[in-house]
N, C-alpha and C positions, 0 to 999 in steps of 0.2 A: 066529191070525195074521191082521191086518186089511190089506185091500188097498184101494188108492186106485183109483177108477175115473175116467175122463176123460169129461166131459160132451161129447156130440157137437153139440149144438145151441148156437148163439151166443147169449149173453146180452146184452141192452141195459141192464143194471143199472147204476145210479149208485152210485159209492162216496162215503160221506160220512164223512170222518175224525172221530174222536171226540176230545174234550177238547183237549189241546195239540198234536194230530197235524195234518200238513200233507200233502197230495197234490201231488206235483211231477212234472212232464214234464221228463225230462232232455234237454238240448240233443243235437242230432246230432254225432257224432264227425266231426273233419276228415278228409278222404279224400285231401287234397293239401297239400303243404307251400307255404310262401310262394314258393319258387323253382320250384314246378311239379312236383315228384316226387310220384307216387301213392304212397300208404302201403298195405301189405298190411294185411289183418285183424288179425293179431298184433301189428303196430307201433302201432296206433291207441291213444291213450289215451282212457279214459272221461271225458267232460266232467264237470266239477265244478260246472256252471251248469245252471240250468232256469228254468221257469216253473211258478209255483204255480197248480194247477188248483182246488183246493178246500182250506178250512181248517175245523178243528174250532171248537166253540165256547168254547174257552179252559180254561185249568186251574181246579180248584175250589180256592178259599181255604177250608182246613178251620176257620179261626177264625170266619169270618163266614158261610160258606156261598155266597158270591157267586162268580161267574166272573170270573177275570181275563183280560181280552181279549188276543188275540195281537197283536203289533206288526207282523205281516205280513198282507196280504190277497191275494186272488185276483188273478191277473194280475202280481203282481210277479216281476221276475227276481231270482234269488237265486244265492249262491255257498254251496256246503256242502262239508263234508269229503270225502274219498275214499271212506270206507266208511260213509257216512251212510245210514241208512233201510234199508228192506226192499223188495226188488224185487217187483213183481207184474206180472202180464200180464192186462189188462182189454181185451176186444174187439180184441185184436191190438196194443194199444199197451202199451209197457212203461213203467211208472210206478214211482215211489219214494213209500213212505209213512214219513215221518220226523217226529221230534219238533222243536218249535221250537227247542230247544236246540242242534240239530245244524246250524242255518242259521247261517253265519258273517257274511254281509253281505247287504244289498239293492243291486242294481245300478240306479242311477237313470238 
């Protein structure tokens, strides 16, 4: 039986997504409604928007061997589906790693 151990020291490692993967920082949830009512933690919706922190080098075209570049870039604000990506915690920040296919739109 394998057991997981927690690392006690904080790492400053950078994450570099591979291929067509994208690293996204999700926007903060609203704490107050437009009319001024404060929302409890259980009533907050998880935002479906965020900012791209890093992108991979593109999907591999198996016929030519070339990389197909991504249509998004670092710094773009994007909209993604509710259950998109895999949540990770890096240096106290909660980030999502998702495929480019899970991005629905870029906010200009």
